Phi, psi and omega in degrees: 000128180286165178301318179298314179298322179295318178299314181298322184284320190271335185253126180303316178221140177257130178264123177264172183282190180247213185292152176249302185302313181294327178289320179292328175295322176296334180274359176118000177298127181299143178301132180090346179281147178292123178303329182297337179304324185288346176301328179261325190265336180215063184298332180297322180292323179291316176302315182299322179294312177305313184297324181296324178285324177296315179294335178282347177114010180290137173271342186227133171237139178267142178291153180281067186219024182307316178256039191268003175281154186300325180301315181283323181294338178301333178303328183254013180070025186245010186305320183286348180259012186304311182300313182295321181295317180289320178297319180296318181300314181292321180296317178298320178295317180297326181298326184257345187284317186066196182277344187273353183230139181268131178263118182252121177286121189263126177235116177256186182295159179287341184087000178234156174274138177283154175302146006270000181283332179228198184251007178269121180285153178301317182297319179292324177296314179302314182297319180293317178292325178296318178298318178297312181299322180299318177296318179298319180294316179301322181284346176111016176300142184257345180210157175244132174246125172257116192227166175056034181272149175241342184246118179300328180294326177287323174300317179299317178297318179295316180296321178295318178298315178300315184292342176289338187238345184202156174251020176301151177302143179248128171256146181218127178229147179240162182254116182258092189232012183228088180053046177084002179236170172285171179302333180265010173088013182279129177278152179304319182297316179295317179299314182303310182293317184291313180298321178293316179300328181277354173110006176292130182272341174225137179231165178169202183227144175216172181062239179081183183269309183224162177296322182294320179292321178293321176299317179299318179297318181292323177298323177292325176294320179296318179295324181287324181225087185301334184262004184292149170270119189251149179229141175223135179218073185282157173293162173274054182081192178261139182281155171226155182283136180212104180063034179088354179250156173268126183241133177258134189277339185286118180280164175305323181292320178295316180297322179294321177299317178292325178303318176302316182293318178302321181283312185290318187268326184248354180066032180296134181266330181233126179226134175208192180241157177245221187309134176085348180275147188234174173304329177296319176299313184292327179297314181289321176301314181297320179298320182287313186282340181255008181294000000 
């Protein structure tokens, strides 16, 4: 039995971490800079972030690699360092995780539209995701999460890339933020069936506009596939500008109340936070879900 399988079997609910980018910005990451840059340039800050979520009660931490494929890293002139950046992120996570915490290699969107809607070819997307996954595996990731996707074709490219380099379990979540669908028009029911057919062992929703909308999407996935293992990682609401800063309105207590609902109503097995969520959010969520 793998560590991941043991976690799923032994723990009623797994608590995942919260936001990465917004937290690193609070630690001094310049606005607009790729958070992944700090895996090589400021590893102490990345370790500290991982550790803060572990100390808050997280069973799962995601590597600082959301934008870690070479296609996306090119925006910051880091495309050629993709493998090293991903390996460093996973290695730093493994250093602080120990046996009690699961390290999940995080793969987000490429930031480009695939052909024919955009100029990124399917083959180039697969190659970029494969390179990212290879770095995560070298660094010690124990599971791979493909997250915040809106295009099923891009999820397929990411899964194909991952499968070229590893047989680690794949988790897949999409963002339902446009009238109950993803930005590319994918319904939760369609996502649930397709992601499962393609081999994702955990499916779900993350990011999104509000906790209630993300809960609705997950409930539809549950109705479509009653036996699915579900994951939810919603934002702490939508941000608004306040004195030059972006402020998220969802408090730790509100998120914890919703965490109860995600588990009670949708049977979610893994719950964490996305944009705007902090170790304080995860601490209260963990207290509630592990009570």
